[in-house]
N, CA, C, O and CB atoms as a CASP TS submission, in Angstrom:
PFRMAT TS
TARGET T0000
AUTHOR 0000-0000-0000
METHOD Language model
MODEL 1
PARENT N/A
ATOM      1  N   MET     1      10.724  11.419  -7.960  1.00  0.00           N
ATOM      2  CA  MET     1       9.967  10.191  -7.970  1.00  0.00           C
ATOM      3  C   MET     1      10.390   9.353  -9.161  1.00  0.00           C
ATOM      4  O   MET     1      10.473   9.852 -10.283  1.00  0.00           O
ATOM      5  CB  MET     1       8.462  10.475  -8.004  1.00  0.00           C
ATOM      6  N   MET     2      10.651   8.102  -8.920  1.00  0.00           N
ATOM      7  CA  MET     2      11.027   7.193  -9.994  1.00  0.00           C
ATOM      8  C   MET     2       9.778   6.625 -10.650  1.00  0.00           C
ATOM      9  O   MET     2       8.782   6.344  -9.983  1.00  0.00           O
ATOM     10  CB  MET     2      11.923   6.057  -9.462  1.00  0.00           C
ATOM     11  N   GLU     3       9.842   6.467 -11.922  1.00  0.00           N
ATOM     12  CA  GLU     3       8.722   5.917 -12.673  1.00  0.00           C
ATOM     13  C   GLU     3       8.788   4.392 -12.629  1.00  0.00           C
ATOM     14  O   GLU     3       9.853   3.806 -12.822  1.00  0.00           O
ATOM     15  CB  GLU     3       8.731   6.431 -14.141  1.00  0.00           C
ATOM     16  N   SER     4       7.650   3.755 -12.377  1.00  0.00           N
ATOM     17  CA  SER     4       7.612   2.295 -12.310  1.00  0.00           C
ATOM     18  C   SER     4       7.756   1.699 -13.712  1.00  0.00           C
ATOM     19  O   SER     4       7.520   2.370 -14.717  1.00  0.00           O
ATOM     20  CB  SER     4       6.297   1.815 -11.650  1.00  0.00           C
ATOM     21  N   GLU     5       8.148   0.425 -13.753  1.00  0.00           N
ATOM     22  CA  GLU     5       8.250  -0.275 -15.033  1.00  0.00           C
ATOM     23  C   GLU     5       6.891  -0.336 -15.725  1.00  0.00           C
ATOM     24  O   GLU     5       6.796  -0.153 -16.938  1.00  0.00           O
ATOM     25  CB  GLU     5       8.805  -1.695 -14.829  1.00  0.00           C
ATOM     26  N   GLU     6       5.823  -0.597 -14.933  1.00  0.00           N
ATOM     27  CA  GLU     6       4.478  -0.651 -15.519  1.00  0.00           C
ATOM     28  C   GLU     6       4.112   0.700 -16.115  1.00  0.00           C
ATOM     29  O   GLU     6       3.516   0.772 -17.190  1.00  0.00           O
ATOM     30  CB  GLU     6       3.431  -1.070 -14.458  1.00  0.00           C
ATOM     31  N   GLY     7       4.473   1.773 -15.411  1.00  0.00           N
ATOM     32  CA  GLY     7       4.194   3.116 -15.906  1.00  0.00           C
ATOM     33  C   GLY     7       4.924   3.406 -17.203  1.00  0.00           C
ATOM     34  O   GLY     7       4.354   3.997 -18.120  1.00  0.00           O
ATOM     35  N   LYS     8       6.191   2.993 -17.287  1.00  0.00           N
ATOM     36  CA  LYS     8       6.967   3.190 -18.511  1.00  0.00           C
ATOM     37  C   LYS     8       6.352   2.437 -19.678  1.00  0.00           C
ATOM     38  O   LYS     8       6.207   2.983 -20.771  1.00  0.00           O
ATOM     39  CB  LYS     8       8.412   2.742 -18.306  1.00  0.00           C
ATOM     40  N   GLU     9       5.982   1.159 -19.439  1.00  0.00           N
ATOM     41  CA  GLU     9       5.393   0.352 -20.503  1.00  0.00           C
ATOM     42  C   GLU     9       4.068   0.939 -20.971  1.00  0.00           C
ATOM     43  O   GLU     9       3.803   0.993 -22.172  1.00  0.00           O
ATOM     44  CB  GLU     9       5.191  -1.085 -20.030  1.00  0.00           C
ATOM     45  N   ARG    10       3.223   1.384 -20.022  1.00  0.00           N
ATOM     46  CA  ARG    10       1.930   1.946 -20.373  1.00  0.00           C
ATOM     47  C   ARG    10       2.112   3.226 -21.175  1.00  0.00           C
ATOM     48  O   ARG    10       1.437   3.430 -22.184  1.00  0.00           O
ATOM     49  CB  ARG    10       1.097   2.214 -19.115  1.00  0.00           C
ATOM     50  N   LYS    11       3.024   4.094 -20.730  1.00  0.00           N
ATOM     51  CA  LYS    11       3.228   5.358 -21.418  1.00  0.00           C
ATOM     52  C   LYS    11       3.782   5.137 -22.822  1.00  0.00           C
ATOM     53  O   LYS    11       3.400   5.839 -23.759  1.00  0.00           O
ATOM     54  CB  LYS    11       4.169   6.251 -20.614  1.00  0.00           C
ATOM     55  N   GLU    12       4.672   4.172 -22.971  1.00  0.00           N
ATOM     56  CA  GLU    12       5.196   3.860 -24.298  1.00  0.00           C
ATOM     57  C   GLU    12       4.094   3.348 -25.208  1.00  0.00           C
ATOM     58  O   GLU    12       4.085   3.628 -26.407  1.00  0.00           O
ATOM     59  CB  GLU    12       6.319   2.829 -24.204  1.00  0.00           C
ATOM     60  N   LYS    13       3.157   2.591 -24.626  1.00  0.00           N
ATOM     61  CA  LYS    13       2.067   2.010 -25.407  1.00  0.00           C
ATOM     62  C   LYS    13       1.062   3.070 -25.860  1.00  0.00           C
ATOM     63  O   LYS    13       0.724   3.133 -27.042  1.00  0.00           O
ATOM     64  CB  LYS    13       1.356   0.937 -24.593  1.00  0.00           C
ATOM     65  N   ASP    14       0.575   3.914 -24.922  1.00  0.00           N
ATOM     66  CA  ASP    14      -0.498   4.841 -25.277  1.00  0.00           C
ATOM     67  C   ASP    14      -0.087   6.305 -25.287  1.00  0.00           C
ATOM     68  O   ASP    14      -0.838   7.147 -25.779  1.00  0.00           O
ATOM     69  CB  ASP    14      -1.628   4.666 -24.335  1.00  0.00           C
ATOM     70  N   GLY    15       1.084   6.628 -24.757  1.00  0.00           N
ATOM     71  CA  GLY    15       1.583   7.995 -24.803  1.00  0.00           C
ATOM     72  C   GLY    15       0.908   8.965 -23.858  1.00  0.00           C
ATOM     73  O   GLY    15       1.210  10.157 -23.903  1.00  0.00           O
ATOM     74  N   LEU    16       0.003   8.506 -23.000  1.00  0.00           N
ATOM     75  CA  LEU    16      -0.716   9.395 -22.097  1.00  0.00           C
ATOM     76  C   LEU    16      -0.101   9.369 -20.705  1.00  0.00           C
ATOM     77  O   LEU    16       0.266   8.310 -20.195  1.00  0.00           O
ATOM     78  CB  LEU    16      -2.192   9.007 -22.028  1.00  0.00           C
ATOM     79  N   ARG    17       0.004  10.522 -20.113  1.00  0.00           N
ATOM     80  CA  ARG    17       0.539  10.650 -18.757  1.00  0.00           C
ATOM     81  C   ARG    17      -0.565  10.341 -17.758  1.00  0.00           C
ATOM     82  O   ARG    17      -1.698  10.793 -17.922  1.00  0.00           O
ATOM     83  CB  ARG    17       1.121  12.073 -18.513  1.00  0.00           C
ATOM     84  N   LEU    18      -0.237   9.568 -16.718  1.00  0.00           N
ATOM     85  CA  LEU    18      -1.206   9.202 -15.693  1.00  0.00           C
ATOM     86  C   LEU    18      -0.806   9.864 -14.372  1.00  0.00           C
ATOM     87  O   LEU    18       0.293   9.643 -13.863  1.00  0.00           O
ATOM     88  CB  LEU    18      -1.296   7.651 -15.537  1.00  0.00           C
ATOM     89  N   THR    19      -1.709  10.671 -13.829  1.00  0.00           N
ATOM     90  CA  THR    19      -1.471  11.374 -12.568  1.00  0.00           C
ATOM     91  C   THR    19      -2.462  10.880 -11.533  1.00  0.00           C
ATOM     92  O   THR    19      -3.666  10.836 -11.784  1.00  0.00           O
ATOM     93  CB  THR    19      -1.587  12.911 -12.749  1.00  0.00           C
ATOM     94  N   LEU    20      -1.950  10.507 -10.366  1.00  0.00           N
ATOM     95  CA  LEU    20      -2.774  10.058  -9.243  1.00  0.00           C
ATOM     96  C   LEU    20      -2.767  11.177  -8.201  1.00  0.00           C
ATOM     97  O   LEU    20      -1.709  11.568  -7.708  1.00  0.00           O
ATOM     98  CB  LEU    20      -2.242   8.694  -8.634  1.00  0.00           C
ATOM     99  N   ILE    21      -3.950  11.684  -7.873  1.00  0.00           N
ATOM    100  CA  ILE    21      -4.114  12.758  -6.903  1.00  0.00           C
ATOM    101  C   ILE    21      -4.881  12.162  -5.730  1.00  0.00           C
ATOM    102  O   ILE    21      -5.984  11.651  -5.920  1.00  0.00           O
ATOM    103  CB  ILE    21      -4.864  14.010  -7.522  1.00  0.00           C
ATOM    104  N   HIS    22      -4.321  12.216  -4.513  1.00  0.00           N
ATOM    105  CA  HIS    22      -4.940  11.508  -3.395  1.00  0.00           C
ATOM    106  C   HIS    22      -4.920  12.325  -2.102  1.00  0.00           C
ATOM    107  O   HIS    22      -4.329  13.403  -2.040  1.00  0.00           O
ATOM    108  CB  HIS    22      -4.238  10.184  -3.172  1.00  0.00           C
ATOM    109  N   ASN    23      -5.585  11.783  -1.066  1.00  0.00           N
ATOM    110  CA  ASN    23      -5.595  12.358   0.270  1.00  0.00           C
ATOM    111  C   ASN    23      -6.281  13.727   0.305  1.00  0.00           C
ATOM    112  O   ASN    23      -5.791  14.670   0.926  1.00  0.00           O
ATOM    113  CB  ASN    23      -4.176  12.477   0.789  1.00  0.00           C
ATOM    114  N   GLY    24      -7.421  13.808  -0.375  1.00  0.00           N
ATOM    115  CA  GLY    24      -8.160  15.060  -0.384  1.00  0.00           C
ATOM    116  C   GLY    24      -9.652  14.814  -0.317  1.00  0.00           C
ATOM    117  O   GLY    24     -10.114  13.675  -0.389  1.00  0.00           O
ATOM    118  N   VAL    25     -10.396  15.891  -0.179  1.00  0.00           N
ATOM    119  CA  VAL    25     -11.852  15.830  -0.233  1.00  0.00           C
ATOM    120  C   VAL    25     -12.236  16.007  -1.696  1.00  0.00           C
ATOM    121  O   VAL    25     -11.980  17.054  -2.292  1.00  0.00           O
ATOM    122  CB  VAL    25     -12.531  16.930   0.692  1.00  0.00           C
ATOM    123  N   ILE    26     -12.850  14.977  -2.270  1.00  0.00           N
ATOM    124  CA  ILE    26     -13.225  14.993  -3.684  1.00  0.00           C
ATOM    125  C   ILE    26     -14.735  15.166  -3.777  1.00  0.00           C
ATOM    126  O   ILE    26     -15.492  14.335  -3.277  1.00  0.00           O
ATOM    127  CB  ILE    26     -12.764  13.684  -4.413  1.00  0.00           C
ATOM    128  N   VAL    27     -15.171  16.246  -4.417  1.00  0.00           N
ATOM    129  CA  VAL    27     -16.594  16.530  -4.613  1.00  0.00           C
ATOM    130  C   VAL    27     -16.901  16.272  -6.076  1.00  0.00           C
ATOM    131  O   VAL    27     -16.323  16.907  -6.958  1.00  0.00           O
ATOM    132  CB  VAL    27     -16.966  18.008  -4.198  1.00  0.00           C
ATOM    133  N   THR    28     -17.818  15.331  -6.336  1.00  0.00           N
ATOM    134  CA  THR    28     -18.168  14.998  -7.715  1.00  0.00           C
ATOM    135  C   THR    28     -19.430  15.745  -8.143  1.00  0.00           C
ATOM    136  O   THR    28     -20.185  16.248  -7.312  1.00  0.00           O
ATOM    137  CB  THR    28     -18.366  13.479  -7.872  1.00  0.00           C
ATOM    138  N   MET    29     -19.633  15.803  -9.422  1.00  0.00           N
ATOM    139  CA  MET    29     -20.847  16.397  -9.980  1.00  0.00           C
ATOM    140  C   MET    29     -21.662  15.335 -10.700  1.00  0.00           C
ATOM    141  O   MET    29     -22.430  15.648 -11.609  1.00  0.00           O
ATOM    142  CB  MET    29     -20.501  17.553 -10.940  1.00  0.00           C
ATOM    143  N   ASP    30     -21.495  14.074 -10.293  1.00  0.00           N
ATOM    144  CA  ASP    30     -22.250  12.996 -10.921  1.00  0.00           C
ATOM    145  C   ASP    30     -23.678  12.968 -10.378  1.00  0.00           C
ATOM    146  O   ASP    30     -24.032  13.769  -9.514  1.00  0.00           O
ATOM    147  CB  ASP    30     -21.556  11.639 -10.687  1.00  0.00           C
ATOM    148  N   ASP    31     -24.492  12.051 -10.883  1.00  0.00           N
ATOM    149  CA  ASP    31     -25.895  11.971 -10.476  1.00  0.00           C
ATOM    150  C   ASP    31     -26.067  11.740  -8.979  1.00  0.00           C
ATOM    151  O   ASP    31     -27.066  12.162  -8.396  1.00  0.00           O
ATOM    152  CB  ASP    31     -26.585  10.868 -11.235  1.00  0.00           C
ATOM    153  N   GLY    32     -25.107  11.077  -8.358  1.00  0.00           N
ATOM    154  CA  GLY    32     -25.188  10.789  -6.930  1.00  0.00           C
ATOM    155  C   GLY    32     -24.594  11.868  -6.044  1.00  0.00           C
ATOM    156  O   GLY    32     -24.672  11.767  -4.820  1.00  0.00           O
ATOM    157  N   SER    33     -24.000  12.903  -6.637  1.00  0.00           N
ATOM    158  CA  SER    33     -23.346  13.985  -5.890  1.00  0.00           C
ATOM    159  C   SER    33     -22.435  13.428  -4.803  1.00  0.00           C
ATOM    160  O   SER    33     -22.485  13.866  -3.654  1.00  0.00           O
ATOM    161  CB  SER    33     -24.394  14.918  -5.267  1.00  0.00           C
ATOM    162  N   ARG    34     -21.612  12.467  -5.172  1.00  0.00           N
ATOM    163  CA  ARG    34     -20.734  11.820  -4.200  1.00  0.00           C
ATOM    164  C   ARG    34     -19.647  12.760  -3.703  1.00  0.00           C
ATOM    165  O   ARG    34     -19.150  13.617  -4.434  1.00  0.00           O
ATOM    166  CB  ARG    34     -20.104  10.583  -4.806  1.00  0.00           C
ATOM    167  N   VAL    35     -19.289  12.569  -2.420  1.00  0.00           N
ATOM    168  CA  VAL    35     -18.182  13.289  -1.810  1.00  0.00           C
ATOM    169  C   VAL    35     -17.312  12.255  -1.106  1.00  0.00           C
ATOM    170  O   VAL    35     -17.807  11.466  -0.300  1.00  0.00           O
ATOM    171  CB  VAL    35     -18.687  14.402  -0.811  1.00  0.00           C
ATOM    172  N   TYR    36     -16.023  12.257  -1.407  1.00  0.00           N
ATOM    173  CA  TYR    36     -15.071  11.344  -0.770  1.00  0.00           C
ATOM    174  C   TYR    36     -14.209  12.164   0.180  1.00  0.00           C
ATOM    175  O   TYR    36     -13.444  13.023  -0.259  1.00  0.00           O
ATOM    176  CB  TYR    36     -14.187  10.589  -1.836  1.00  0.00           C
ATOM    177  N   SER    37     -14.328  11.905   1.482  1.00  0.00           N
ATOM    178  CA  SER    37     -13.573  12.692   2.455  1.00  0.00           C
ATOM    179  C   SER    37     -12.077  12.375   2.423  1.00  0.00           C
ATOM    180  O   SER    37     -11.260  13.250   2.712  1.00  0.00           O
ATOM    181  CB  SER    37     -14.119  12.448   3.852  1.00  0.00           C
ATOM    182  N   ASN    38     -11.712  11.170   2.085  1.00  0.00           N
ATOM    183  CA  ASN    38     -10.306  10.810   1.866  1.00  0.00           C
ATOM    184  C   ASN    38     -10.257  10.152   0.493  1.00  0.00           C
ATOM    185  O   ASN    38     -10.114   8.935   0.371  1.00  0.00           O
ATOM    186  CB  ASN    38      -9.738   9.843   3.012  1.00  0.00           C
ATOM    187  N   GLY    39     -10.380  10.985  -0.533  1.00  0.00           N
ATOM    188  CA  GLY    39     -10.549  10.471  -1.877  1.00  0.00           C
ATOM    189  C   GLY    39      -9.346  10.669  -2.767  1.00  0.00           C
ATOM    190  O   GLY    39      -8.362  11.314  -2.405  1.00  0.00           O
ATOM    191  N   ALA    40      -9.464  10.089  -3.947  1.00  0.00           N
ATOM    192  CA  ALA    40      -8.399  10.173  -4.949  1.00  0.00           C
ATOM    193  C   ALA    40      -9.005  10.229  -6.343  1.00  0.00           C
ATOM    194  O   ALA    40     -10.119   9.765  -6.582  1.00  0.00           O
ATOM    195  CB  ALA    40      -7.431   8.971  -4.829  1.00  0.00           C
ATOM    196  N   ILE    41      -8.245  10.805  -7.239  1.00  0.00           N
ATOM    197  CA  ILE    41      -8.619  10.910  -8.647  1.00  0.00           C
ATOM    198  C   ILE    41      -7.427  10.439  -9.473  1.00  0.00           C
ATOM    199  O   ILE    41      -6.276  10.720  -9.140  1.00  0.00           O
ATOM    200  CB  ILE    41      -9.038  12.383  -9.031  1.00  0.00           C
ATOM    201  N   VAL    42      -7.716   9.723 -10.548  1.00  0.00           N
ATOM    202  CA  VAL    42      -6.684   9.359 -11.514  1.00  0.00           C
ATOM    203  C   VAL    42      -7.014  10.091 -12.809  1.00  0.00           C
ATOM    204  O   VAL    42      -8.115   9.965 -13.345  1.00  0.00           O
ATOM    205  CB  VAL    42      -6.607   7.791 -11.734  1.00  0.00           C
ATOM    206  N   VAL    43      -6.048  10.858 -13.301  1.00  0.00           N
ATOM    207  CA  VAL    43      -6.214  11.588 -14.550  1.00  0.00           C
ATOM    208  C   VAL    43      -5.235  11.000 -15.555  1.00  0.00           C
ATOM    209  O   VAL    43      -4.033  10.921 -15.304  1.00  0.00           O
ATOM    210  CB  VAL    43      -5.982  13.130 -14.358  1.00  0.00           C
ATOM    211  N   GLU    44      -5.774  10.589 -16.696  1.00  0.00           N
ATOM    212  CA  GLU    44      -4.949  10.049 -17.773  1.00  0.00           C
ATOM    213  C   GLU    44      -5.093  10.962 -18.975  1.00  0.00           C
ATOM    214  O   GLU    44      -6.173  11.080 -19.554  1.00  0.00           O
ATOM    215  CB  GLU    44      -5.353   8.580 -18.128  1.00  0.00           C
ATOM    216  N   GLY    45      -4.000  11.605 -19.344  1.00  0.00           N
ATOM    217  CA  GLY    45      -4.074  12.616 -20.396  1.00  0.00           C
ATOM    218  C   GLY    45      -4.927  13.770 -19.904  1.00  0.00           C
ATOM    219  O   GLY    45      -4.588  14.420 -18.915  1.00  0.00           O
ATOM    220  N   ASP    46      -6.033  14.026 -20.589  1.00  0.00           N
ATOM    221  CA  ASP    46      -6.939  15.087 -20.158  1.00  0.00           C
ATOM    222  C   ASP    46      -8.289  14.536 -19.680  1.00  0.00           C
ATOM    223  O   ASP    46      -9.281  15.263 -19.639  1.00  0.00           O
ATOM    224  CB  ASP    46      -7.157  16.075 -21.297  1.00  0.00           C
ATOM    225  N   ARG    47      -8.318  13.263 -19.324  1.00  0.00           N
ATOM    226  CA  ARG    47      -9.556  12.598 -18.893  1.00  0.00           C
ATOM    227  C   ARG    47      -9.433  12.036 -17.485  1.00  0.00           C
ATOM    228  O   ARG    47      -8.368  11.564 -17.086  1.00  0.00           O
ATOM    229  CB  ARG    47      -9.922  11.477 -19.862  1.00  0.00           C
ATOM    230  N   ILE    48     -10.534  12.091 -16.735  1.00  0.00           N
ATOM    231  CA  ILE    48     -10.587  11.433 -15.441  1.00  0.00           C
ATOM    232  C   ILE    48     -10.822   9.952 -15.692  1.00  0.00           C
ATOM    233  O   ILE    48     -11.808   9.568 -16.322  1.00  0.00           O
ATOM    234  CB  ILE    48     -11.703  12.044 -14.527  1.00  0.00           C
ATOM    235  N   ARG    49      -9.914   9.127 -15.196  1.00  0.00           N
ATOM    236  CA  ARG    49     -10.018   7.674 -15.403  1.00  0.00           C
ATOM    237  C   ARG    49     -10.703   6.986 -14.231  1.00  0.00           C
ATOM    238  O   ARG    49     -11.416   6.002 -14.424  1.00  0.00           O
ATOM    239  CB  ARG    49      -8.631   7.067 -15.617  1.00  0.00           C
ATOM    240  N   ALA    50     -10.493   7.498 -13.000  1.00  0.00           N
ATOM    241  CA  ALA    50     -11.083   6.859 -11.821  1.00  0.00           C
ATOM    242  C   ALA    50     -11.206   7.864 -10.685  1.00  0.00           C
ATOM    243  O   ALA    50     -10.405   8.791 -10.558  1.00  0.00           O
ATOM    244  CB  ALA    50     -10.237   5.647 -11.375  1.00  0.00           C
ATOM    245  N   ILE    51     -12.227   7.657  -9.865  1.00  0.00           N
ATOM    246  CA  ILE    51     -12.434   8.434  -8.635  1.00  0.00           C
ATOM    247  C   ILE    51     -12.863   7.435  -7.570  1.00  0.00           C
ATOM    248  O   ILE    51     -13.640   6.521  -7.847  1.00  0.00           O
ATOM    249  CB  ILE    51     -13.519   9.594  -8.827  1.00  0.00           C
ATOM    250  N   GLY    52     -12.358   7.606  -6.358  1.00  0.00           N
ATOM    251  CA  GLY    52     -12.751   6.701  -5.287  1.00  0.00           C
ATOM    252  C   GLY    52     -12.000   6.987  -4.007  1.00  0.00           C
ATOM    253  O   GLY    52     -11.397   8.048  -3.841  1.00  0.00           O
ATOM    254  N   ARG    53     -12.048   6.013  -3.095  1.00  0.00           N
ATOM    255  CA  ARG    53     -11.315   6.126  -1.833  1.00  0.00           C
ATOM    256  C   ARG    53      -9.822   6.071  -2.109  1.00  0.00           C
ATOM    257  O   ARG    53      -9.364   5.303  -2.955  1.00  0.00           O
ATOM    258  CB  ARG    53     -11.728   5.003  -0.846  1.00  0.00           C
ATOM    259  N   SER    54      -9.066   6.890  -1.388  1.00  0.00           N
ATOM    260  CA  SER    54      -7.615   6.947  -1.597  1.00  0.00           C
ATOM    261  C   SER    54      -6.970   5.568  -1.530  1.00  0.00           C
ATOM    262  O   SER    54      -6.167   5.217  -2.395  1.00  0.00           O
ATOM    263  CB  SER    54      -6.973   7.859  -0.564  1.00  0.00           C
ATOM    264  N   SER    55      -7.314   4.784  -0.511  1.00  0.00           N
ATOM    265  CA  SER    55      -6.657   3.477  -0.342  1.00  0.00           C
ATOM    266  C   SER    55      -6.874   2.580  -1.554  1.00  0.00           C
ATOM    267  O   SER    55      -5.941   1.912  -2.002  1.00  0.00           O
ATOM    268  CB  SER    55      -7.179   2.777   0.918  1.00  0.00           C
ATOM    269  N   GLU    56      -8.085   2.556  -2.086  1.00  0.00           N
ATOM    270  CA  GLU    56      -8.381   1.698  -3.242  1.00  0.00           C
ATOM    271  C   GLU    56      -7.689   2.198  -4.509  1.00  0.00           C
ATOM    272  O   GLU    56      -7.134   1.408  -5.274  1.00  0.00           O
ATOM    273  CB  GLU    56      -9.893   1.625  -3.472  1.00  0.00           C
ATOM    274  N   ILE    57      -7.724   3.493  -4.722  1.00  0.00           N
ATOM    275  CA  ILE    57      -7.129   4.080  -5.925  1.00  0.00           C
ATOM    276  C   ILE    57      -5.608   3.934  -5.897  1.00  0.00           C
ATOM    277  O   ILE    57      -4.999   3.609  -6.917  1.00  0.00           O
ATOM    278  CB  ILE    57      -7.520   5.568  -6.052  1.00  0.00           C
ATOM    279  N   ILE    58      -4.994   4.171  -4.744  1.00  0.00           N
ATOM    280  CA  ILE    58      -3.539   4.028  -4.629  1.00  0.00           C
ATOM    281  C   ILE    58      -3.118   2.589  -4.900  1.00  0.00           C
ATOM    282  O   ILE    58      -2.170   2.347  -5.646  1.00  0.00           O
ATOM    283  CB  ILE    58      -3.059   4.468  -3.231  1.00  0.00           C
ATOM    284  N   ASP    59      -3.824   1.631  -4.292  1.00  0.00           N
ATOM    285  CA  ASP    59      -3.492   0.218  -4.515  1.00  0.00           C
ATOM    286  C   ASP    59      -3.559  -0.147  -5.992  1.00  0.00           C
ATOM    287  O   ASP    59      -2.703  -0.871  -6.501  1.00  0.00           O
ATOM    288  CB  ASP    59      -4.437  -0.680  -3.717  1.00  0.00           C
ATOM    289  N   ARG    60      -4.561   0.349  -6.661  1.00  0.00           N
ATOM    290  CA  ARG    60      -4.796  -0.037  -8.053  1.00  0.00           C
ATOM    291  C   ARG    60      -3.899   0.706  -9.055  1.00  0.00           C
ATOM    292  O   ARG    60      -3.426   0.114 -10.025  1.00  0.00           O
ATOM    293  CB  ARG    60      -6.242   0.207  -8.402  1.00  0.00           C
ATOM    294  N   PHE    61      -3.671   2.005  -8.813  1.00  0.00           N
ATOM    295  CA  PHE    61      -3.038   2.821  -9.850  1.00  0.00           C
ATOM    296  C   PHE    61      -1.622   3.306  -9.558  1.00  0.00           C
ATOM    297  O   PHE    61      -0.943   3.751 -10.483  1.00  0.00           O
ATOM    298  CB  PHE    61      -3.876   3.984 -10.102  1.00  0.00           C
ATOM    299  N   SER    62      -1.144   3.242  -8.315  1.00  0.00           N
ATOM    300  CA  SER    62       0.191   3.791  -8.048  1.00  0.00           C
ATOM    301  C   SER    62       1.300   3.129  -8.873  1.00  0.00           C
ATOM    302  O   SER    62       2.248   3.814  -9.257  1.00  0.00           O
ATOM    303  CB  SER    62       0.510   3.647  -6.579  1.00  0.00           C
ATOM    304  N   PRO    63       1.220   1.813  -9.161  1.00  0.00           N
ATOM    305  CA  PRO    63       2.283   1.236 -10.003  1.00  0.00           C
ATOM    306  C   PRO    63       2.298   1.803 -11.425  1.00  0.00           C
ATOM    307  O   PRO    63       3.317   1.733 -12.112  1.00  0.00           O
ATOM    308  CB  PRO    63       2.124  -0.273 -10.067  1.00  0.00           C
ATOM    309  N   LEU    64       1.174   2.361 -11.864  1.00  0.00           N
ATOM    310  CA  LEU    64       1.062   2.878 -13.227  1.00  0.00           C
ATOM    311  C   LEU    64       1.308   4.379 -13.315  1.00  0.00           C
ATOM    312  O   LEU    64       1.480   4.912 -14.411  1.00  0.00           O
ATOM    313  CB  LEU    64      -0.301   2.561 -13.784  1.00  0.00           C
ATOM    314  N   ALA    65       1.327   5.071 -12.171  1.00  0.00           N
ATOM    315  CA  ALA    65       1.348   6.533 -12.150  1.00  0.00           C
ATOM    316  C   ALA    65       2.690   7.107 -12.580  1.00  0.00           C
ATOM    317  O   ALA    65       3.751   6.617 -12.192  1.00  0.00           O
ATOM    318  CB  ALA    65       1.007   7.032 -10.770  1.00  0.00           C
ATOM    319  N   ASP    66       2.616   8.154 -13.387  1.00  0.00           N
ATOM    320  CA  ASP    66       3.790   8.937 -13.744  1.00  0.00           C
ATOM    321  C   ASP    66       4.067   9.979 -12.666  1.00  0.00           C
ATOM    322  O   ASP    66       5.211  10.380 -12.452  1.00  0.00           O
ATOM    323  CB  ASP    66       3.598   9.614 -15.116  1.00  0.00           C
ATOM    324  N   GLU    67       3.009  10.407 -11.995  1.00  0.00           N
ATOM    325  CA  GLU    67       3.128  11.410 -10.937  1.00  0.00           C
ATOM    326  C   GLU    67       2.089  11.114  -9.865  1.00  0.00           C
ATOM    327  O   GLU    67       0.960  10.733 -10.176  1.00  0.00           O
ATOM    328  CB  GLU    67       2.949  12.856 -11.502  1.00  0.00           C
ATOM    329  N   ILE    68       2.469  11.289  -8.603  1.00  0.00           N
ATOM    330  CA  ILE    68       1.548  11.116  -7.482  1.00  0.00           C
ATOM    331  C   ILE    68       1.559  12.406  -6.679  1.00  0.00           C
ATOM    332  O   ILE    68       2.610  12.875  -6.242  1.00  0.00           O
ATOM    333  CB  ILE    68       1.943   9.883  -6.590  1.00  0.00           C
ATOM    334  N   VAL    69       0.357  12.979  -6.487  1.00  0.00           N
ATOM    335  CA  VAL    69       0.211  14.254  -5.792  1.00  0.00           C
ATOM    336  C   VAL    69      -0.583  14.042  -4.512  1.00  0.00           C
ATOM    337  O   VAL    69      -1.692  13.508  -4.552  1.00  0.00           O
ATOM    338  CB  VAL    69      -0.478  15.306  -6.697  1.00  0.00           C
ATOM    339  N   ASP    70      -0.026  14.458  -3.373  1.00  0.00           N
ATOM    340  CA  ASP    70      -0.709  14.393  -2.079  1.00  0.00           C
ATOM    341  C   ASP    70      -1.389  15.730  -1.829  1.00  0.00           C
ATOM    342  O   ASP    70      -0.721  16.755  -1.693  1.00  0.00           O
ATOM    343  CB  ASP    70       0.287  14.045  -0.922  1.00  0.00           C
ATOM    344  N   LEU    71      -2.720  15.721  -1.768  1.00  0.00           N
ATOM    345  CA  LEU    71      -3.480  16.955  -1.562  1.00  0.00           C
ATOM    346  C   LEU    71      -3.428  17.461  -0.121  1.00  0.00           C
ATOM    347  O   LEU    71      -3.793  18.607   0.143  1.00  0.00           O
ATOM    348  CB  LEU    71      -4.916  16.739  -1.963  1.00  0.00           C
ATOM    349  N   GLN    72      -2.985  16.636   0.797  1.00  0.00           N
ATOM    350  CA  GLN    72      -2.873  17.015   2.210  1.00  0.00           C
ATOM    351  C   GLN    72      -4.193  17.570   2.739  1.00  0.00           C
ATOM    352  O   GLN    72      -4.215  18.575   3.451  1.00  0.00           O
ATOM    353  CB  GLN    72      -1.755  18.051   2.399  1.00  0.00           C
ATOM    354  N   GLY    73      -5.294  16.903   2.382  1.00  0.00           N
ATOM    355  CA  GLY    73      -6.610  17.270   2.893  1.00  0.00           C
ATOM    356  C   GLY    73      -7.316  18.387   2.146  1.00  0.00           C
ATOM    357  O   GLY    73      -8.420  18.769   2.534  1.00  0.00           O
ATOM    358  N   ARG    74      -6.733  18.916   1.111  1.00  0.00           N
ATOM    359  CA  ARG    74      -7.373  20.004   0.349  1.00  0.00           C
ATOM    360  C   ARG    74      -8.605  19.472  -0.399  1.00  0.00           C
ATOM    361  O   ARG    74      -8.790  18.262  -0.534  1.00  0.00           O
ATOM    362  CB  ARG    74      -6.361  20.642  -0.658  1.00  0.00           C
ATOM    363  N   ILE    75      -9.429  20.388  -0.874  1.00  0.00           N
ATOM    364  CA  ILE    75     -10.676  20.052  -1.566  1.00  0.00           C
ATOM    365  C   ILE    75     -10.481  20.151  -3.075  1.00  0.00           C
ATOM    366  O   ILE    75      -9.825  21.065  -3.574  1.00  0.00           O
ATOM    367  CB  ILE    75     -11.825  20.983  -1.110  1.00  0.00           C
ATOM    368  N   VAL    76     -11.072  19.180  -3.798  1.00  0.00           N
ATOM    369  CA  VAL    76     -11.058  19.212  -5.267  1.00  0.00           C
ATOM    370  C   VAL    76     -12.516  19.318  -5.731  1.00  0.00           C
ATOM    371  O   VAL    76     -13.362  18.502  -5.364  1.00  0.00           O
ATOM    372  CB  VAL    76     -10.344  17.920  -5.879  1.00  0.00           C
ATOM    373  N   LEU    77     -12.781  20.330  -6.534  1.00  0.00           N
ATOM    374  CA  LEU    77     -14.107  20.550  -7.118  1.00  0.00           C
ATOM    375  C   LEU    77     -13.986  20.495  -8.638  1.00  0.00           C
ATOM    376  O   LEU    77     -12.932  20.805  -9.193  1.00  0.00           O
ATOM    377  CB  LEU    77     -14.712  21.921  -6.654  1.00  0.00           C
ATOM    378  N   PRO    78     -15.067  20.101  -9.310  1.00  0.00           N
ATOM    379  CA  PRO    78     -15.010  20.088 -10.782  1.00  0.00           C
ATOM    380  C   PRO    78     -14.946  21.485 -11.362  1.00  0.00           C
ATOM    381  O   PRO    78     -14.894  21.646 -12.581  1.00  0.00           O
ATOM    382  CB  PRO    78     -16.215  19.360 -11.351  1.00  0.00           C
TER
END
């Protein structure tokens, strides 16, 4: 996978790796106990930066991602 220009600039600026994990069932432990059946997570360094629907997260973060992981429908739990 080639790194985007935006991803290179962001990484040079803050030094944190951004990973986009998508196409999975995401179970949250927030107050709303949300579950995304086709969800995505963005992890920056060791922190979760965003959680939401795969389509929205991919549109917003794929240009910035250092790595993109397709869960192929697998489940992610905290």
